[in-house]
C-alpha positions as CSV (number, residue, x, y, z in Angstrom):
1,X,0.0,0.0,0.0
2,X,1.3,3.4,-0.9
3,X,1.7,6.2,1.7
4,X,1.3,8.8,-1.1
5,X,-2.1,10.2,-1.9
6,X,-3.8,8.8,-4.9
7,X,-3.9,11.6,-7.5
8,X,-6.5,9.8,-9.6
9,X,-8.7,8.0,-7.2
10,X,-9.4,10.6,-4.6
11,X,-8.2,10.5,-1.0
12,X,-7.3,7.3,0.8
13,X,-9.0,6.5,4.1
14,X,-6.3,4.7,5.9
15,X,-5.1,5.8,9.3
16,X,-1.5,5.0,8.4
17,X,-1.6,7.3,5.4
18,X,-0.2,10.7,6.4
19,X,-2.3,12.4,3.7
20,X,-5.6,10.7,4.8
21,X,-8.5,13.0,5.8
22,X,-9.5,10.4,8.5
23,X,-8.6,11.1,12.1
24,X,-7.4,8.2,14.2
25,X,-9.5,7.5,17.2
26,X,-7.4,5.3,19.6
27,X,-10.6,4.5,21.7
28,X,-12.9,3.6,18.8
29,X,-13.0,-0.1,19.5
30,X,-12.2,0.1,23.2
31,X,-14.7,-1.9,25.3
32,X,-16.1,0.9,27.6
33,X,-18.8,-0.4,30.0
34,X,-22.3,0.3,28.9
35,X,-24.6,2.7,30.8
36,X,-26.3,-0.1,32.7
37,X,-23.2,-1.3,34.4
38,X,-22.2,-0.1,37.9
39,X,-19.3,2.2,37.5
40,X,-16.6,2.5,40.0
41,X,-14.8,5.3,38.0
42,X,-17.9,7.5,37.9
43,X,-16.4,10.1,40.3
44,X,-13.6,10.5,42.6
45,X,-13.7,9.9,46.4
46,X,-11.3,11.2,49.0
47,X,-11.3,9.5,52.5
48,X,-9.3,11.2,55.2
49,X,-9.1,10.6,58.9
50,X,-8.9,13.5,61.3
51,X,-8.5,13.1,65.1
52,X,-12.3,13.5,65.4
53,X,-13.8,11.7,62.3
54,X,-13.5,9.9,59.0
55,X,-14.4,12.4,56.2
56,X,-15.4,11.3,52.7
57,X,-15.7,13.8,49.8
58,X,-17.1,12.7,46.5
59,X,-17.3,14.8,43.3
60,X,-20.8,14.4,41.9
61,X,-21.1,17.3,39.4
62,X,-24.6,17.9,38.0
63,X,-26.4,15.6,40.6
64,X,-29.0,16.8,43.1
65,X,-29.0,15.4,46.6
66,X,-32.2,13.6,45.8
67,X,-30.3,11.5,43.2
68,X,-27.7,10.3,45.7
69,X,-28.1,7.7,48.6
70,X,-25.9,7.4,51.6
71,X,-26.4,4.2,53.6
72,X,-24.7,2.4,56.5
73,X,-24.9,-1.3,57.1
74,X,-24.5,-3.2,60.4
75,X,-21.1,-4.5,59.6
76,X,-19.6,-0.9,59.5
77,X,-20.0,-0.5,55.7
78,X,-20.7,3.0,54.3
79,X,-22.4,2.8,50.9
80,X,-22.7,5.8,48.5
81,X,-24.9,5.2,45.4
82,X,-26.9,7.0,42.8
83,X,-27.7,7.4,39.1
84,X,-27.0,10.0,36.4
85,X,-29.6,9.7,33.7
86,X,-28.6,9.9,30.0
87,X,-29.3,13.1,28.3
88,X,-32.3,12.9,25.9
89,X,-31.2,12.7,22.3
90,X,-32.7,14.8,19.7
91,X,-32.7,13.0,16.3
92,X,-31.6,16.2,14.6
93,X,-28.5,16.6,16.7
94,X,-25.1,15.5,15.6
95,X,-22.9,14.3,18.5
96,X,-19.1,14.9,18.0
97,X,-18.0,13.5,21.4
98,X,-19.6,11.8,24.4
99,X,-17.3,11.8,27.4
100,X,-19.7,12.4,30.4
101,X,-20.5,9.3,32.3
102,X,-24.1,8.2,32.9
103,X,-25.8,5.3,34.6
104,X,-25.7,3.9,38.1
105,X,-22.7,4.2,40.4
106,X,-21.9,2.5,43.7
107,X,-19.0,2.8,46.2
108,X,-18.7,0.9,49.5
109,X,-16.2,1.5,52.3
110,X,-15.6,-0.8,55.3
111,X,-15.0,1.5,58.2
112,X,-12.6,0.7,61.1
113,X,-13.8,-0.2,64.6
114,X,-13.5,3.4,65.9
115,X,-16.3,4.6,63.6
116,X,-19.6,5.8,65.2
117,X,-22.0,4.4,62.7
118,X,-25.0,5.9,64.6
119,X,-23.8,9.5,64.1
120,X,-23.1,9.6,60.3
121,X,-23.9,13.0,58.7
122,X,-24.0,13.9,55.0
123,X,-24.3,17.2,53.1
124,X,-24.0,18.2,49.5
125,X,-22.9,21.6,48.2
126,X,-21.8,22.6,44.7
127,X,-21.8,19.0,43.4
128,X,-19.5,17.8,46.3
129,X,-20.9,15.2,48.7
130,X,-19.4,15.3,52.2
131,X,-20.0,12.3,54.5
132,X,-18.7,12.7,58.1
133,X,-18.4,9.6,60.3
134,X,-17.4,10.6,63.9
135,X,-14.9,8.4,65.7
136,X,-15.3,6.8,69.1
137,X,-13.5,8.9,71.7
138,X,-10.5,7.0,72.7
139,X,-10.3,6.5,76.4
140,X,-6.9,7.3,77.8
141,X,-5.7,4.6,80.0
142,X,-6.0,5.5,83.7
143,X,-2.6,5.5,85.2
144,X,-2.5,4.7,88.9
145,X,0.7,5.0,90.8
146,X,1.5,2.1,92.9
147,X,3.4,2.7,96.2
148,X,6.4,0.6,96.6
149,X,6.8,-0.8,100.1
150,X,10.0,-1.7,101.9
């Protein structure tokens, strides 16, 4: 196959032809998950531990608090889930790129023994979900001086 454009047959449509009018899309045949699968890469989550609590922050741009669920399970599991619906398609529109994720998402975190599962609080502001799980106050060991006889 020639890498020179065909002067008589129009342009070639080969991605290896430097004169081709076709752009190479490296992700064209990549097996992305469909919108019905549960995505773990839907958004990013940060989990940090402070002296008082475990704090989770999740980026959920474009979602309302009614579209997100925060649940706790008996075995110290925090679960964050929700769904972003697919935008309605207009048959007259031409899509050039689709990069925004849609569909259901679910993340689960097993919390350590010091988590107070009965006092979990969640808030959402500007597309950022913040979940705060207070920690059990550590009891400092009582030190009792023992008198030495003799």
